[in-house]
N, C-alpha and C positions, 0 to 999 in steps of 0.2 A: 077566857078565850080556848080556841081548840088551834094549836100550832104545830106545824111540821118544821122539824129542824134538819136541815140538808147539809150535811157537811162534806167535806172531800179538797182536792186540790184545787179543782177548777182552772187548770193550768192549759189552756185557757177556759172560760166559761163558754159552752157551746149553745147551739140554738135547742139543742136536744135538753141540755140542763134546764132549760127555761121552759121548755115546752112541757116535760116530765112534772116540773114543780107545778106548773098551771093546771095540769091534769091531776096531780094529787089533791091542789086546792079544791076543785070540782068533785071529783069523784069521792073522797073523804070528807068533804064538807068542811074544810079547814077554813079559820079566820084569816090565817096567812102562813106564808113559809118564809122562813128565815135560813138564809144560807150562810153556813160557817166554814170560811175557808181556813184550812188548816196553817199553823203559823210556820217562820222559818226554821225552827229547831228538826222539823220532819225532813228525814233523809230520803230524798227521792229524785232520781235522775231527772236532768233537764227542767227542775222546780225554779220558775221565776220567783222573784221577790214576793213575799206575802203581799205588800202594800199595793204591788201591781196587781195582784189576783184579786184583792179586794177592791181596788178601785173598778177594775172590769166588771165586777159584779155589780158594783153602784151604778154605773152607766146602764145595766139592762134591767137593774129593778126600779130606778125611776121611771122607765117606760111602761112598767107592769105592775097593774093595781094588785094589791095581795102578796107583792114579792118585797122582802127586805133582805139586807145583808148585816152580819155582826162580827165585829172585830174580836169576839171575847178568846178565840183561841191565838190570835194574832197577838193581842194585848202581854200573854203569858210568853216570858221568855225561856221557860223551861220546855221541854219536849212533855206534849200532852199525849195520852192514850185516850182512845174513844170514852172510856171509863170515867176519865178526868174531865173529860167534855160535857160528858152525860150528868155527871155529879153537879159540875158547875151551872148547867142549866135549870138543873133541879133547884138550885139555891137561888138563882135569878128569876126564875117563873114559877114560886111554889104553889099558886092558886091556878095556873093553866093546865089543861089537857094537853100533854105532849106527844109527839109521835117522831121518831127518828127516821129520816128517809135514806135509804143505803140502796146502793146497785147490787144486784143479784151476786156479782163476781165477788163484792166483798162480804155480802153477808153469809157466803158458803164458808167463809173463814173466820167466823164470829168464835167457834169453839176453841179458836186458837190464840184469842186474843188476852189480854190482861183481864182478869176477874172477869173470865166468861161467863162462869155460873150466875154472876149477879146481872150481865149484860143480856142473858137468856130469860132470867125468871123475872126481872124487876122492869122491864120497858116495853114500850109497844113501837112496831115497826110499820113502816110502809115501805115494801121492796120493789125496787124498779127491774122489771124483767130485763135479762139478756138473752138473745136468742139461744146462745150456745149452751144455756144451763137449764135444766128442768127444776125450777125452785119450787114447784108443788111438791114434787116426789121427795126433793131433798128435806124440805121441812118436815113431811109426813114421816121420814125415815130417820132423821135425826133429832128434832126439836119439837115436834107437835105438841107433846104431852109436857113440856116445860115452859113454852113461850105464854107470854102473856095476851098478846094480839098481834096480828098481821094483817095487813092488806098487800094486795100483790096488784101493782100498776102495770098492764100491758105496754111495750114499747115496740110495736110495730113499725111506725112511722120514722124510727130514728135509729136502724139497725146497723147503719154505716156512717153515723155520726159519733165521732168521739174527740176527744183532745188530743190523744196520741195520734190519730189519723192528719189532725190538723197540723201537730207538730213534724210530722212526716213530711209536710208540703203537698199532701193529696186534693185537698179543697178548702178554699176559702169561703165557700158557699155556707159552711156549718158554722159560720161565726156573724154574729150581728155586726152590721156595718159599722157602728159607731165604736165597737170595741176592736174591730179590724184597724180602724183608724187611731185609736189608742196604742196598739200593738205597734204599728209602724212608727207612730210619732217617737215612741219610747224604744224602737229597735229592739224589741223582744222576739224570743224564739228563733235567734240567727245561729 
């Protein structure tokens, strides 16, 4: 199988996350995309509990063919770096062709991450474009000769859709209505 692993906080998952995952499915001819929400050990401001972020992803994935969610980072009690998650995925899915889906804003920090050389040379990526980042130039200038494989997915339709904008109270339209109902029922993001 050809699988895309989409890691992140998904705090909360937005329509952009889902739309871009579906776009990656189609453009990169993946069999499925598996969302991998980070666990509670990750230190990030305003981060809701991993169980709630996982449940919100389950809500949207049940509506979309080819999308799944994994609790592999949530199950680990210790803090996981990207390299730890990637190595674990490699063990769990040894015979599958794997791609790691990452936003351009995180991808440009790859050189600063734990075991960056392994991250750069060993793994295949699908990078989600961000309007303010010239990702093609960044890759050419910093990583091209080292990277194994990179797809770039354009993101014209969701330039103003992000979890942080939702948390700032700017728009409820960027969240699936069933996820929004879950957020309101649980009293999240207050």
